[in-house]
N, C-alpha and C positions, 0 to 999 in steps of 0.2 A: 754747766759752763756754756758760755756763748761762743759761737764759732766766729773766726775772723771774717770780715766782709770779703766777698769775692771781688776781684778786680774786673770791672767790666768797661768796655769801651764802646761807644756808639759809632765810632768812625774807624774804619780800617786804616792801619798804618801802612802807607804805600811805599815808604822808603825812598830810594833814589830812582829817578826816572831812567829810562833806557839810554837817553842821551848822556846823563851824568855817569852812568855805569860805563858807557863806551869811553868817555873822557878819562875816567880813572884807569881803565885798562890801557889806554894810550900812554898815560903817564907812567904806569908801571913798566911798560915796554921801553919807554924813553930812558928811564932810570937804569934799566939793565944794560942798555946799549952803551958801549964805550966808543962812541963815534968820534972820528977826527973832525976837524973844522970843515973840510970839503964835504964829508958825508952828512954832517949836520945841516949844511946849507942845502944840499941835495934833498934832504928830507923835508925842509921847509918848502922848497920849490915843488916837490911832489904833492904836499898838502894843498898848496895854492892851486895846482893844476886840477885837483879833485873837486874844487869848489864850483858852484853854479857860476855862470858867466859874469853876472853883475858883481858878485863878491870876489871872483877871481881877478877881475879888472882892478878893483880897489886894492886887493891884497898885493897884486903885482906892483902897482904904483907905490903903495906904502913900503914895500920891500926896497924898491929903488930909492925912495926918499930917505928911509932910515939908514940904509947903507951909505948914502952920500952925506947925510947930516951928522951921523955919529959912526964913523968908520971903526971906532974902538969897540962897538957892540958886535957881538957874534950871533948870527942867526942860528936858531935851534928850534925844535918843536917843544911845546909845553902843553900837556893835556891834549895833544893832537892839533894844536894851533900854532901858526907861525909866531915866533917870539924872538926877542933880541936881548942878549944877556951880557953882563960884564965878563971879563976874562976869568973870574972865579965862579962863573955859572949862575950868578944871581940875575933873575929876569928883571928887566927894566920896563919893557913894553911888549904888548902882544896884540894880535888881530884875531878877533872872533867872528867868524862868518855868521851871517844871520841864520843860515841853515843849521849850524852847529847845535843850537838849542831851540830851533824853530821860532826864532824871534822875528820881529818885523823890520829890524835893522841890524847891520853889522856893528861891531864895537872895536874901537881902538882904546886899549886900556893900559894903564901904567901901574906898576907895583909900588910898594913902599920904598923900594930901592931907588926909584926915580927921584931926582932932585927938583921936584916941582913945588916944594913948600913955599907958600905965600900967605903970610898972616896966619890966621887960625883956621882957615877953611879954603880948600882948593879942589878943583875937579880931578878925578883920577881915571875917568873913562868918558868916552865921547861916542855918541850914536852917529853912525854914518849911513846915509842913504845913497850918496854919490860924492865924488871929490871934485871940487872946483879948484881953479888956480889959487884962489884966496885960501881955501881950506888946506891945500898942499903947502902953502907958505907958512901958515899957522902951525901945521903939524911939524914941519921942518924945524921951526923955532922951538916948539915944545920938546922935540926929541933931542935937540942940541942941549937944551937946558936940563932935561932929564938925565942925560948921559954924562954930565959934568962930574 
């Protein structure tokens, strides 16, 4: 009788990166926490304060823009990132520091909860190297639309 072929792999399965594992641990901690609104915003501000200066400046400015543009969204952390959610906890948008996953740019992302649908294709995330006044105005409009 012939023996079944042994499974061989030429490439080691590396699984999740250290950054991805850290983000998952952050998320598990967030889900366990039953924070009130003030505690949730404090957690967001704490995460922003931990960022390198360039990302911290953008995240602080985005926090202010999002709060002013969509006061119905509640700040909270999501996978260790500043995020903004509906009253029922669904994430609408988030800020990912460039350092978070060792990327060359920070990201402003929108979830599928965001009301950004336009035709058959639309952007759901934006690379950020810095924020200009024009960028801030565009972000404000996107957040208003997303939070409707």
